[in-house]
PDB file of N, CA, C and O in Angstrom, chain B, residues numbered from 101:
ATOM      1  N   MET B 101     -45.453 -74.622 133.828  1.00  0.00           N
ATOM      2  CA  MET B 101     -46.838 -74.716 134.296  1.00  0.00           C
ATOM      3  C   MET B 101     -46.930 -75.636 135.516  1.00  0.00           C
ATOM      4  O   MET B 101     -48.024 -75.987 135.960  1.00  0.00           O
ATOM      5  N   THR B 102     -45.775 -76.018 136.049  1.00  0.00           N
ATOM      6  CA  THR B 102     -45.766 -76.923 137.205  1.00  0.00           C
ATOM      7  C   THR B 102     -46.441 -76.258 138.398  1.00  0.00           C
ATOM      8  O   THR B 102     -47.173 -76.909 139.142  1.00  0.00           O
ATOM      9  N   ALA B 103     -46.200 -74.975 138.579  1.00  0.00           N
ATOM     10  CA  ALA B 103     -46.783 -74.252 139.710  1.00  0.00           C
ATOM     11  C   ALA B 103     -48.313 -74.320 139.638  1.00  0.00           C
ATOM     12  O   ALA B 103     -48.976 -74.523 140.655  1.00  0.00           O
ATOM     13  N   LEU B 104     -48.861 -74.152 138.448  1.00  0.00           N
ATOM     14  CA  LEU B 104     -50.315 -74.196 138.295  1.00  0.00           C
ATOM     15  C   LEU B 104     -50.832 -75.596 138.587  1.00  0.00           C
ATOM     16  O   LEU B 104     -51.894 -75.757 139.190  1.00  0.00           O
ATOM     17  N   ASP B 105     -50.077 -76.617 138.157  1.00  0.00           N
ATOM     18  CA  ASP B 105     -50.495 -77.996 138.398  1.00  0.00           C
ATOM     19  C   ASP B 105     -50.506 -78.283 139.895  1.00  0.00           C
ATOM     20  O   ASP B 105     -51.349 -79.037 140.381  1.00  0.00           O
ATOM     21  N   ASP B 106     -49.567 -77.679 140.625  1.00  0.00           N
ATOM     22  CA  ASP B 106     -49.489 -77.892 142.074  1.00  0.00           C
ATOM     23  C   ASP B 106     -50.566 -77.089 142.802  1.00  0.00           C
ATOM     24  O   ASP B 106     -50.950 -77.431 143.920  1.00  0.00           O
ATOM     25  N   LEU B 107     -51.050 -76.022 142.167  1.00  0.00           N
ATOM     26  CA  LEU B 107     -52.064 -75.183 142.813  1.00  0.00           C
ATOM     27  C   LEU B 107     -53.308 -75.061 141.931  1.00  0.00           C
ATOM     28  O   LEU B 107     -53.572 -73.998 141.370  1.00  0.00           O
ATOM     29  N   PRO B 108     -54.073 -76.153 141.809  1.00  0.00           N
ATOM     30  CA  PRO B 108     -55.281 -76.139 140.965  1.00  0.00           C
ATOM     31  C   PRO B 108     -56.289 -75.100 141.445  1.00  0.00           C
ATOM     32  O   PRO B 108     -57.016 -74.513 140.643  1.00  0.00           O
ATOM     33  N   ASP B 109     -56.327 -74.873 142.780  1.00  0.00           N
ATOM     34  CA  ASP B 109     -57.267 -73.889 143.323  1.00  0.00           C
ATOM     35  C   ASP B 109     -56.947 -72.505 142.777  1.00  0.00           C
ATOM     36  O   ASP B 109     -57.847 -71.746 142.416  1.00  0.00           O
ATOM     37  N   VAL B 110     -55.652 -72.180 142.719  1.00  0.00           N
ATOM     38  CA  VAL B 110     -55.242 -70.872 142.215  1.00  0.00           C
ATOM     39  C   VAL B 110     -55.616 -70.755 140.743  1.00  0.00           C
ATOM     40  O   VAL B 110     -56.099 -69.715 140.294  1.00  0.00           O
ATOM     41  N   THR B 111     -55.388 -71.837 139.995  1.00  0.00           N
ATOM     42  CA  THR B 111     -55.710 -71.824 138.571  1.00  0.00           C
ATOM     43  C   THR B 111     -57.207 -71.582 138.387  1.00  0.00           C
ATOM     44  O   THR B 111     -57.615 -70.801 137.527  1.00  0.00           O
ATOM     45  N   SER B 112     -58.016 -72.253 139.197  1.00  0.00           N
ATOM     46  CA  SER B 112     -59.462 -72.095 139.099  1.00  0.00           C
ATOM     47  C   SER B 112     -59.842 -70.653 139.430  1.00  0.00           C
ATOM     48  O   SER B 112     -60.698 -70.059 138.773  1.00  0.00           O
ATOM     49  N   PHE B 113     -59.189 -70.094 140.467  1.00  0.00           N
ATOM     50  CA  PHE B 113     -59.481 -68.724 140.879  1.00  0.00           C
ATOM     51  C   PHE B 113     -59.223 -67.765 139.722  1.00  0.00           C
ATOM     52  O   PHE B 113     -60.057 -66.916 139.407  1.00  0.00           O
ATOM     53  N   PHE B 114     -58.051 -67.910 139.092  1.00  0.00           N
ATOM     54  CA  PHE B 114     -57.714 -67.026 137.974  1.00  0.00           C
ATOM     55  C   PHE B 114     -58.688 -67.247 136.827  1.00  0.00           C
ATOM     56  O   PHE B 114     -59.084 -66.292 136.159  1.00  0.00           O
ATOM     57  N   GLY B 115     -59.078 -68.496 136.589  1.00  0.00           N
ATOM     58  CA  GLY B 115     -60.019 -68.811 135.513  1.00  0.00           C
ATOM     59  C   GLY B 115     -61.335 -68.084 135.730  1.00  0.00           C
ATOM     60  O   GLY B 115     -61.893 -67.488 134.809  1.00  0.00           O
ATOM     61  N   ILE B 116     -61.824 -68.143 136.970  1.00  0.00           N
ATOM     62  CA  ILE B 116     -63.085 -67.477 137.298  1.00  0.00           C
ATOM     63  C   ILE B 116     -62.915 -65.966 137.186  1.00  0.00           C
ATOM     64  O   ILE B 116     -63.791 -65.256 136.691  1.00  0.00           O
ATOM     65  N   ASP B 117     -61.749 -65.490 137.666  1.00  0.00           N
ATOM     66  CA  ASP B 117     -61.486 -64.052 137.636  1.00  0.00           C
ATOM     67  C   ASP B 117     -61.489 -63.550 136.192  1.00  0.00           C
ATOM     68  O   ASP B 117     -62.052 -62.496 135.899  1.00  0.00           O
ATOM     69  N   LEU B 118     -60.857 -64.312 135.289  1.00  0.00           N
ATOM     70  CA  LEU B 118     -60.788 -63.906 133.886  1.00  0.00           C
ATOM     71  C   LEU B 118     -62.188 -63.914 133.279  1.00  0.00           C
ATOM     72  O   LEU B 118     -62.542 -63.010 132.521  1.00  0.00           O
ATOM     73  N   LYS B 119     -62.991 -64.937 133.611  1.00  0.00           N
ATOM     74  CA  LYS B 119     -64.351 -65.019 133.074  1.00  0.00           C
ATOM     75  C   LYS B 119     -65.165 -63.826 133.557  1.00  0.00           C
ATOM     76  O   LYS B 119     -65.884 -63.197 132.781  1.00  0.00           O
ATOM     77  N   THR B 120     -65.043 -63.521 134.848  1.00  0.00           N
ATOM     78  CA  THR B 120     -65.791 -62.390 135.412  1.00  0.00           C
ATOM     79  C   THR B 120     -65.354 -61.092 134.739  1.00  0.00           C
ATOM     80  O   THR B 120     -66.183 -60.252 134.389  1.00  0.00           O
ATOM     81  N   GLY B 121     -64.047 -60.939 134.565  1.00  0.00           N
ATOM     82  CA  GLY B 121     -63.518 -59.731 133.930  1.00  0.00           C
ATOM     83  C   GLY B 121     -64.058 -59.592 132.510  1.00  0.00           C
ATOM     84  O   GLY B 121     -64.421 -58.497 132.080  1.00  0.00           O
ATOM     85  N   SER B 122     -64.109 -60.715 131.784  1.00  0.00           N
ATOM     86  CA  SER B 122     -64.599 -60.679 130.405  1.00  0.00           C
ATOM     87  C   SER B 122     -66.061 -60.253 130.391  1.00  0.00           C
ATOM     88  O   SER B 122     -66.479 -59.472 129.536  1.00  0.00           O
ATOM     89  N   MET B 123     -66.837 -60.769 131.344  1.00  0.00           N
ATOM     90  CA  MET B 123     -68.259 -60.418 131.410  1.00  0.00           C
ATOM     91  C   MET B 123     -68.426 -58.933 131.693  1.00  0.00           C
ATOM     92  O   MET B 123     -69.266 -58.264 131.090  1.00  0.00           O
ATOM     93  N   ILE B 124     -67.610 -58.420 132.626  1.00  0.00           N
ATOM     94  CA  ILE B 124     -67.689 -56.994 132.975  1.00  0.00           C
ATOM     95  C   ILE B 124     -67.323 -56.140 131.761  1.00  0.00           C
ATOM     96  O   ILE B 124     -67.991 -55.149 131.463  1.00  0.00           O
ATOM     97  N   ILE B 125     -66.253 -56.535 131.064  1.00  0.00           N
ATOM     98  CA  ILE B 125     -65.814 -55.780 129.883  1.00  0.00           C
ATOM     99  C   ILE B 125     -66.913 -55.812 128.816  1.00  0.00           C
ATOM    100  O   ILE B 125     -67.182 -54.806 128.159  1.00  0.00           O
ATOM    101  N   ALA B 126     -67.541 -56.975 128.656  1.00  0.00           N
ATOM    102  CA  ALA B 126     -68.607 -57.113 127.661  1.00  0.00           C
ATOM    103  C   ALA B 126     -69.778 -56.204 128.039  1.00  0.00           C
ATOM    104  O   ALA B 126     -70.360 -55.546 127.176  1.00  0.00           O
ATOM    105  N   ALA B 127     -70.121 -56.168 129.329  1.00  0.00           N
ATOM    106  CA  ALA B 127     -71.237 -55.334 129.793  1.00  0.00           C
ATOM    107  C   ALA B 127     -70.922 -53.857 129.531  1.00  0.00           C
ATOM    108  O   ALA B 127     -71.780 -53.103 129.073  1.00  0.00           O
ATOM    109  N   LEU B 128     -69.688 -53.459 129.826  1.00  0.00           N
ATOM    110  CA  LEU B 128     -69.297 -52.060 129.603  1.00  0.00           C
ATOM    111  C   LEU B 128     -69.300 -51.758 128.106  1.00  0.00           C
ATOM    112  O   LEU B 128     -69.656 -50.656 127.687  1.00  0.00           O
ATOM    113  N   GLY B 129     -68.900 -52.745 127.305  1.00  0.00           N
ATOM    114  CA  GLY B 129     -68.854 -52.553 125.853  1.00  0.00           C
ATOM    115  C   GLY B 129     -70.255 -52.308 125.312  1.00  0.00           C
ATOM    116  O   GLY B 129     -70.449 -51.487 124.416  1.00  0.00           O
ATOM    117  N   VAL B 130     -71.225 -53.024 125.861  1.00  0.00           N
ATOM    118  CA  VAL B 130     -72.599 -52.878 125.389  1.00  0.00           C
ATOM    119  C   VAL B 130     -73.153 -51.546 125.896  1.00  0.00           C
ATOM    120  O   VAL B 130     -74.305 -51.210 125.617  1.00  0.00           O
TER     121      VAL B 130
END
C-alpha cells in the first residue's frame, strides 16, 4: 500500500470513483 500512501490524490480519486459507481448501481437497482 506504499504506492497509495505516496499518492493520496489517486487514492481519493478512486474513493470518489467507487462511491459514485455505488450510487449509480444503486440508482439502476431501484
